[in-house]
C-alpha positions as CSV (number, residue, x, y, z in Angstrom):
1,X,0.0,0.0,0.0
2,X,2.9,2.4,0.8
3,X,4.6,1.6,-2.5
4,X,1.3,2.2,-4.4
5,X,0.9,5.6,-2.6
6,X,4.5,6.6,-3.5
7,X,3.9,5.7,-7.1
8,X,0.9,8.0,-7.2
9,X,2.8,10.9,-5.8
10,X,4.3,13.6,-8.0
11,X,8.0,14.4,-7.6
12,X,7.2,17.7,-6.0
13,X,4.7,16.2,-3.6
14,X,7.1,13.4,-2.6
15,X,9.9,16.0,-2.0
16,X,7.6,18.1,0.1
17,X,6.5,15.0,2.2
18,X,10.1,14.0,2.8
19,X,11.0,17.5,3.8
20,X,8.1,17.8,6.2
21,X,8.9,14.4,7.8
22,X,12.6,15.3,8.1
23,X,11.6,18.7,9.7
24,X,9.3,17.0,12.1
25,X,11.9,14.3,13.0
26,X,14.7,16.9,13.4
27,X,12.6,19.2,15.6
28,X,11.3,16.3,17.7
29,X,14.9,15.0,18.1
30,X,16.1,18.4,19.2
31,X,13.3,18.9,21.7
32,X,13.7,15.3,23.0
33,X,17.5,15.8,23.5
34,X,16.9,19.1,25.2
35,X,14.2,17.7,27.5
36,X,16.3,14.6,28.3
37,X,19.2,16.9,29.2
38,X,17.1,18.9,31.5
39,X,15.5,15.9,33.2
40,X,19.0,14.2,33.7
41,X,20.5,17.4,35.2
42,X,17.5,17.8,37.5
43,X,17.7,14.2,38.7
44,X,21.4,14.5,39.4
45,X,20.8,17.7,41.3
46,X,18.0,16.1,43.2
47,X,20.2,13.2,44.3
48,X,22.9,15.7,45.4
49,X,20.6,17.9,47.5
50,X,18.9,14.8,49.0
51,X,22.4,13.5,50.1
52,X,23.2,16.9,51.6
53,X,19.9,17.1,53.5
54,X,20.6,13.6,54.9
55,X,24.0,14.9,56.2
56,X,22.4,17.9,57.8
57,X,19.6,16.0,59.5
58,X,21.5,12.9,60.4
59,X,20.9,12.0,64.0
60,X,23.5,10.7,66.4
61,X,22.9,7.6,68.4
62,X,20.3,8.2,71.1
63,X,19.1,11.5,69.6
64,X,15.4,11.9,69.1
65,X,15.9,15.2,67.2
66,X,18.9,17.1,66.0
67,X,19.2,20.4,68.0
68,X,19.0,23.7,66.1
69,X,22.5,24.7,67.2
70,X,24.0,21.5,65.7
71,X,22.0,22.0,62.4
72,X,23.5,25.5,62.2
73,X,26.9,24.2,62.8
74,X,26.5,21.6,60.1
75,X,25.2,24.2,57.7
76,X,28.2,26.4,58.4
77,X,30.6,23.5,57.9
78,X,28.9,22.4,54.6
79,X,28.8,26.0,53.4
80,X,32.6,26.2,53.7
81,X,33.2,22.8,52.0
82,X,34.6,23.0,48.5
83,X,32.3,20.4,47.0
84,X,29.1,22.0,48.5
85,X,30.0,25.7,48.0
86,X,27.3,26.2,45.4
87,X,24.6,24.7,47.6
88,X,22.2,26.9,49.5
89,X,21.0,25.8,53.0
90,X,18.3,27.4,55.1
91,X,16.7,26.4,58.4
92,X,13.2,27.7,59.2
93,X,11.2,27.8,62.4
94,X,7.5,26.8,62.5
95,X,6.5,30.4,61.6
96,X,8.7,30.4,58.6
97,X,11.5,32.6,60.0
98,X,15.1,31.9,59.3
99,X,17.0,30.2,62.1
100,X,20.2,29.9,60.1
101,X,21.6,29.3,56.6
102,X,23.4,31.0,53.7
103,X,20.4,32.0,51.5
104,X,17.1,34.0,51.8
105,X,13.8,33.1,50.1
106,X,11.2,35.5,48.8
107,X,8.4,33.0,49.0
108,X,7.7,29.9,51.0
109,X,8.5,26.6,49.3
110,X,6.3,23.5,49.6
111,X,7.5,20.3,51.2
112,X,9.4,18.0,48.8
113,X,11.1,19.0,45.5
114,X,10.4,22.1,43.5
115,X,11.9,24.2,40.8
116,X,13.5,27.6,41.4
117,X,13.7,30.6,39.0
118,X,15.4,33.9,38.9
119,X,12.3,35.5,40.3
120,X,12.9,33.7,43.6
121,X,15.6,36.2,44.3
122,X,18.4,33.8,45.3
123,X,21.7,35.6,44.5
124,X,23.6,33.9,41.7
125,X,20.8,31.4,40.9
126,X,18.8,31.7,37.7
127,X,17.5,28.1,37.6
128,X,17.7,25.4,40.3
129,X,16.1,22.8,42.4
130,X,15.0,22.9,46.0
131,X,14.3,20.2,48.6
132,X,12.2,21.0,51.7
133,X,12.4,18.5,54.6
134,X,10.9,18.3,58.0
135,X,13.6,18.9,60.7
136,X,11.4,18.1,63.7
137,X,9.5,20.5,66.1
138,X,7.9,22.2,63.2
139,X,11.2,23.2,61.7
140,X,12.0,22.9,58.0
141,X,15.3,22.5,56.2
142,X,15.6,24.0,52.7
143,X,18.4,22.7,50.4
144,X,18.9,24.5,47.1
145,X,21.3,23.8,44.2
146,X,21.8,25.2,40.8
147,X,20.9,23.2,37.6
148,X,23.0,25.5,35.4
149,X,26.8,25.8,35.6
150,X,26.6,29.6,35.0
151,X,23.9,32.2,34.6
152,X,21.6,32.1,31.6
153,X,23.1,28.7,30.6
154,X,19.6,27.4,29.7
155,X,19.1,30.2,27.1
156,X,22.6,29.6,25.8
157,X,22.0,25.8,25.6
158,X,18.7,26.4,23.8
159,X,20.4,28.7,21.4
160,X,23.1,26.1,20.7
161,X,20.5,23.5,19.9
162,X,18.6,25.9,17.6
163,X,21.8,26.8,15.8
164,X,22.9,23.2,15.5
165,X,19.7,21.7,14.4
166,X,18.8,24.8,12.4
167,X,22.0,24.4,10.4
168,X,21.1,20.8,9.7
169,X,17.7,21.8,8.4
170,X,19.1,24.6,6.3
171,X,21.8,22.3,4.8
172,X,19.1,19.7,3.9
173,X,16.8,22.3,2.5
174,X,19.6,23.7,0.4
175,X,20.5,20.3,-0.8
176,X,16.9,19.4,-1.7
177,X,16.5,22.8,-3.5
178,X,19.7,22.2,-5.5
179,X,18.6,18.6,-6.3
180,X,15.2,19.8,-7.3
181,X,16.7,22.4,-9.6
182,X,19.0,19.8,-11.1
183,X,16.2,17.3,-11.7
184,X,13.9,20.0,-13.0
185,X,16.5,21.2,-15.5
186,X,17.3,17.7,-16.8
187,X,13.6,16.7,-16.9
188,X,12.9,20.0,-18.6
189,X,15.5,19.1,-21.3
190,X,13.7,15.8,-22.0
191,X,10.3,17.6,-22.0
192,X,11.5,20.2,-24.5
193,X,13.0,17.4,-26.7
194,X,9.6,15.6,-26.6
195,X,7.8,18.8,-27.5
196,X,10.1,19.5,-30.4
197,X,9.6,16.0,-31.7
198,X,5.9,16.3,-31.4
199,X,6.1,19.6,-33.3
200,X,7.9,17.7,-36.1
201,X,11.6,18.2,-35.4
202,X,12.6,14.6,-35.2
203,X,16.3,15.5,-35.1
204,X,16.1,17.2,-31.8
205,X,18.0,15.4,-29.0
206,X,18.3,15.6,-25.2
207,X,21.5,17.6,-24.2
208,X,24.3,15.5,-22.6
209,X,26.6,17.2,-20.1
210,X,29.4,14.6,-20.2
211,X,29.2,14.0,-16.5
212,X,28.4,10.3,-17.1
213,X,25.9,10.4,-14.2
214,X,22.5,8.7,-14.2
215,X,20.9,11.6,-16.0
216,X,23.5,11.6,-18.7
217,X,23.1,7.8,-19.2
218,X,19.4,8.2,-19.3
219,X,19.7,11.0,-21.9
220,X,22.1,8.9,-24.0
221,X,19.7,6.0,-23.9
222,X,16.8,8.3,-24.8
223,X,18.8,9.7,-27.7
224,X,19.7,6.3,-29.0
225,X,16.0,5.3,-28.9
226,X,15.1,8.5,-30.8
227,X,17.9,7.7,-33.3
228,X,16.4,4.3,-33.9
229,X,12.9,5.6,-34.2
230,X,14.1,8.3,-36.6
231,X,15.7,5.7,-38.8
232,X,12.6,3.6,-38.9
233,X,10.4,6.6,-39.6
234,X,12.7,7.8,-42.2
235,X,12.7,4.4,-43.9
236,X,8.9,4.2,-43.7
237,X,8.5,7.8,-44.9
238,X,11.0,7.1,-47.8
239,X,9.1,4.1,-48.9
240,X,5.8,6.0,-48.8
241,X,7.2,9.0,-50.6
242,X,8.9,6.9,-53.2
243,X,5.7,4.9,-53.8
244,X,3.7,8.2,-54.0
245,X,6.2,9.8,-56.3
246,X,6.7,6.8,-58.5
247,X,3.0,6.1,-58.9
248,X,1.9,9.7,-59.4
249,X,3.7,10.0,-62.8
250,X,2.2,6.9,-64.4
251,X,-1.2,7.8,-62.9
252,X,-0.9,11.2,-64.5
253,X,-0.1,9.6,-67.8
254,X,-3.0,7.2,-67.4
255,X,-5.3,10.1,-66.7
256,X,-4.2,11.8,-69.8
257,X,-4.9,8.7,-71.9
258,X,-8.3,8.2,-70.3
259,X,-9.2,11.8,-70.9
260,X,-8.3,11.5,-74.6
261,X,-10.4,8.3,-74.7
262,X,-13.3,10.1,-73.1
263,X,-13.0,13.0,-75.6
264,X,-12.7,10.7,-78.6
265,X,-15.4,8.2,-77.6
266,X,-18.2,7.9,-80.1
267,X,-20.3,5.5,-78.1
268,X,-22.1,7.1,-75.1
269,X,-21.6,4.1,-73.0
270,X,-17.9,4.0,-73.7
271,X,-17.7,7.8,-73.0
272,X,-19.5,7.3,-69.6
273,X,-17.1,4.5,-68.6
274,X,-14.1,6.6,-69.6
275,X,-15.5,9.5,-67.5
276,X,-15.8,7.2,-64.5
277,X,-12.3,5.9,-65.0
278,X,-11.1,9.5,-65.2
279,X,-12.8,10.3,-61.9
280,X,-11.1,7.3,-60.3
281,X,-7.7,8.6,-61.6
282,X,-8.4,12.0,-60.1
283,X,-9.3,10.4,-56.8
284,X,-6.0,8.4,-56.8
285,X,-4.0,11.5,-57.7
286,X,-5.7,13.5,-54.9
287,X,-4.9,10.7,-52.5
288,X,-1.2,10.6,-53.4
289,X,-1.1,14.4,-53.2
290,X,-2.6,14.3,-49.7
291,X,-0.1,11.6,-48.6
292,X,2.8,13.7,-49.9
293,X,1.3,16.7,-48.2
294,X,1.0,15.0,-44.9
295,X,4.6,13.7,-45.2
296,X,5.8,17.2,-45.9
297,X,4.0,18.6,-42.9
298,X,5.1,15.9,-40.5
299,X,8.7,16.4,-41.5
300,X,8.4,19.9,-40.0
301,X,9.8,21.7,-43.1
302,X,6.9,24.2,-43.1
303,X,7.9,25.7,-39.8
304,X,10.5,27.8,-41.5
305,X,7.7,29.8,-43.0
306,X,5.9,30.6,-39.7
307,X,4.7,34.2,-39.4
308,X,2.2,36.1,-37.3
309,X,-1.4,35.4,-38.4
310,X,-4.6,37.1,-37.3
311,X,-6.7,34.0,-36.7
312,X,-10.0,35.9,-36.3
313,X,-9.6,37.6,-39.8
314,X,-8.4,34.3,-41.3
315,X,-11.5,32.4,-40.0
316,X,-13.9,35.1,-41.2
317,X,-12.3,35.3,-44.7
318,X,-12.1,31.5,-45.2
319,X,-15.7,30.9,-43.9
320,X,-17.0,33.7,-46.1
321,X,-15.3,32.1,-49.1
322,X,-17.0,28.8,-48.3
323,X,-20.5,30.2,-47.8
324,X,-21.4,29.8,-51.6
325,X,-20.3,26.2,-51.5
326,X,-22.5,25.5,-48.5
327,X,-25.5,27.3,-50.1
328,X,-25.0,25.3,-53.2
329,X,-25.3,22.2,-51.1
330,X,-28.5,23.6,-49.4
331,X,-26.8,24.4,-46.1
332,X,-26.3,27.5,-44.0
333,X,-22.8,28.5,-42.8
334,X,-22.4,30.9,-39.9
335,X,-19.2,32.1,-38.2
336,X,-18.6,33.7,-34.8
337,X,-15.2,34.9,-33.3
338,X,-15.3,35.7,-29.6
339,X,-11.6,36.6,-29.5
340,X,-10.3,39.4,-31.8
341,X,-7.8,40.1,-32.9
342,X,-6.0,36.8,-32.3
343,X,-2.4,36.9,-33.3
344,X,-0.9,33.4,-33.8
345,X,2.5,32.4,-35.2
346,X,2.0,29.7,-37.9
347,X,1.6,28.9,-41.5
348,X,-1.3,30.8,-43.0
349,X,-1.8,28.6,-46.0
350,X,-1.9,25.4,-43.9
351,X,-4.3,26.9,-41.5
352,X,-6.6,28.0,-44.3
353,X,-6.4,24.5,-45.8
354,X,-7.2,22.9,-42.4
355,X,-10.3,25.1,-42.0
356,X,-11.4,24.5,-45.6
357,X,-11.1,20.7,-45.0
358,X,-13.2,20.9,-41.9
359,X,-15.9,23.0,-43.5
360,X,-15.8,20.7,-46.6
361,X,-16.3,17.7,-44.3
362,X,-19.2,19.4,-42.5
363,X,-20.9,20.2,-45.9
364,X,-20.3,16.6,-47.1
365,X,-21.6,14.8,-44.0
366,X,-23.9,17.4,-42.5
367,X,-27.7,17.1,-42.6
368,X,-29.4,18.4,-45.9
369,X,-30.7,21.9,-45.3
370,X,-28.9,22.0,-42.0
371,X,-26.6,24.6,-40.4
372,X,-22.8,24.6,-40.1
373,X,-21.3,26.7,-37.3
374,X,-17.7,27.9,-37.4
375,X,-16.4,29.4,-34.1
376,X,-13.2,30.8,-32.7
377,X,-13.1,30.9,-28.9
378,X,-10.4,31.6,-26.3
379,X,-9.8,29.6,-23.1
380,X,-8.7,30.6,-19.6
381,X,-5.3,29.0,-20.1
382,X,-4.6,31.1,-23.2
383,X,-5.3,28.4,-25.8
384,X,-7.5,29.2,-28.9
385,X,-10.1,26.8,-30.2
386,X,-11.2,26.8,-33.8
387,X,-14.3,24.6,-34.1
388,X,-16.6,23.5,-36.9
389,X,-19.9,21.9,-36.0
390,X,-22.6,20.4,-38.1
391,X,-26.0,18.8,-37.4
392,X,-25.4,15.5,-39.3
393,X,-25.2,12.0,-37.9
394,X,-21.9,12.6,-36.2
395,X,-19.3,10.0,-35.3
396,X,-19.8,7.6,-32.3
397,X,-17.1,8.1,-29.5
398,X,-15.7,4.6,-30.1
399,X,-15.0,5.3,-33.8
400,X,-13.4,8.8,-33.4
401,X,-9.9,7.5,-33.0
402,X,-10.3,5.5,-36.2
403,X,-11.5,8.6,-38.1
404,X,-8.2,10.3,-37.3
405,X,-6.1,7.5,-38.8
406,X,-5.0,7.6,-42.4
407,X,-7.5,5.9,-44.7
408,X,-9.7,5.5,-41.5
409,X,-13.0,5.7,-43.3
410,X,-16.1,4.7,-41.3
411,X,-18.6,2.2,-42.6
412,X,-21.2,4.9,-42.9
413,X,-19.0,6.8,-45.4
414,X,-17.9,4.0,-47.6
415,X,-20.4,4.8,-50.2
416,X,-19.3,8.4,-50.6
417,X,-16.3,9.8,-52.5
418,X,-13.2,10.3,-50.5
419,X,-10.0,8.7,-49.4
420,X,-10.0,9.1,-45.6
421,X,-7.1,11.6,-45.5
422,X,-8.9,14.8,-44.7
423,X,-9.0,14.7,-40.9
424,X,-5.4,13.1,-40.7
425,X,-4.2,16.0,-42.8
426,X,-5.8,18.5,-40.4
427,X,-4.4,16.6,-37.4
428,X,-0.9,16.8,-39.0
429,X,-1.3,20.6,-39.4
430,X,-2.4,20.8,-35.7
431,X,0.7,18.9,-34.5
432,X,2.9,21.1,-36.7
433,X,1.5,24.1,-34.7
434,X,1.9,22.4,-31.3
435,X,-1.9,21.9,-31.2
436,X,-4.3,19.0,-31.3
437,X,-7.5,17.9,-33.1
438,X,-10.4,16.8,-31.0
439,X,-13.7,15.2,-32.2
440,X,-16.7,15.9,-30.0
441,X,-20.5,15.8,-30.0
442,X,-22.4,18.8,-31.3
443,X,-25.7,17.5,-30.0
444,X,-26.7,16.6,-32.7
445,X,-23.9,16.2,-35.2
446,X,-20.1,16.3,-35.0
447,X,-17.9,19.1,-33.6
448,X,-14.3,19.1,-34.7
449,X,-12.1,21.4,-32.6
450,X,-8.6,22.5,-33.7
451,X,-7.0,23.6,-30.4
452,X,-3.9,25.8,-30.8
453,X,-1.6,27.0,-28.1
454,X,-2.1,30.7,-27.3
455,X,1.5,31.2,-26.0
């Protein structure tokens, strides 16, 4: 379960979780060590003042109670001893008045052990421990000892812990930030390479720094994979282009011969058959031209001609040009542009061709007497969506991916003229412009959206 949760985490979230856990562990460790240090010192001091109280109140053989004078003498002796010079002793009568000792108290202390602070007014003591014992006849013996070797040692010790553990936290944070920047930069290199390849630059590669670390080896393996894919694609593209080029010439010659036969035919039946063969030649030539066009676009050569384009004006001009074609088919064509002007860097001719193809498909497959809607809308993320919707039968969701493949004609369109390369051509134009083509439901009909990046 833990492994599954880690796999679902993003790198940023995983790093944040590790930092939070490390911070909690470090702070908890520092507090625990500080608290254990204080508890240990307090226990040792308690043992010491307990032993001193035993010495002061120790009764001789046959004594029922140690006399006050003897307690005073013992206090004086212990006050002068070297190993008890930092210990405070005080003997109190039942009323709380001092009978002897080397300290004075500002407040009465309870029986047993208690903490002392600087506010208790004992000279030279900022923090300490006190032990109050019954000395008989209502008297009380107070024994006091410091828990700090010098004044304000607790604040100094806390500051040392804060500096020490704070330095560890800062070093770890700095290391994590440096590691995150390194990972982000190297992953960014791979992402930019992938984006360049998607845009059609198949020769782009991930930079290699020469450090021979894991990132460099990963980049080298990624580049070798791209080299191999490029070789395979180049071979496949070469075969397709060679076939298209080699067949286009004899097809053109065949078309010319069929055209002459159609012109010279005396028999109406023969002329009709020649005209049908001529139409088939035109279809094949258009198909080969579309294949070569797609290959040219996917190679990325057209990016060199990119220039600023006003999409709103382009959409209105192209749609206006296609209105007579739609009216001739008995359909209505309307256009709306909610974002204007929309400056986009791209190939104007390819964008016009994409829009013409989409409108042509809508005219071809839309409902007779229906409406075709062309729209240019902006999104919150800055992207621009060029959509063409009709009110025809549409494409079921499970067949939309097939419709975007080359020659991916649906069963419902087999009886109509075409070669199944219209939408793949538009999809290739979208990829060239770092965009994408999406098929959706116009309720009723089909909505084809060409989504282009706004930045």
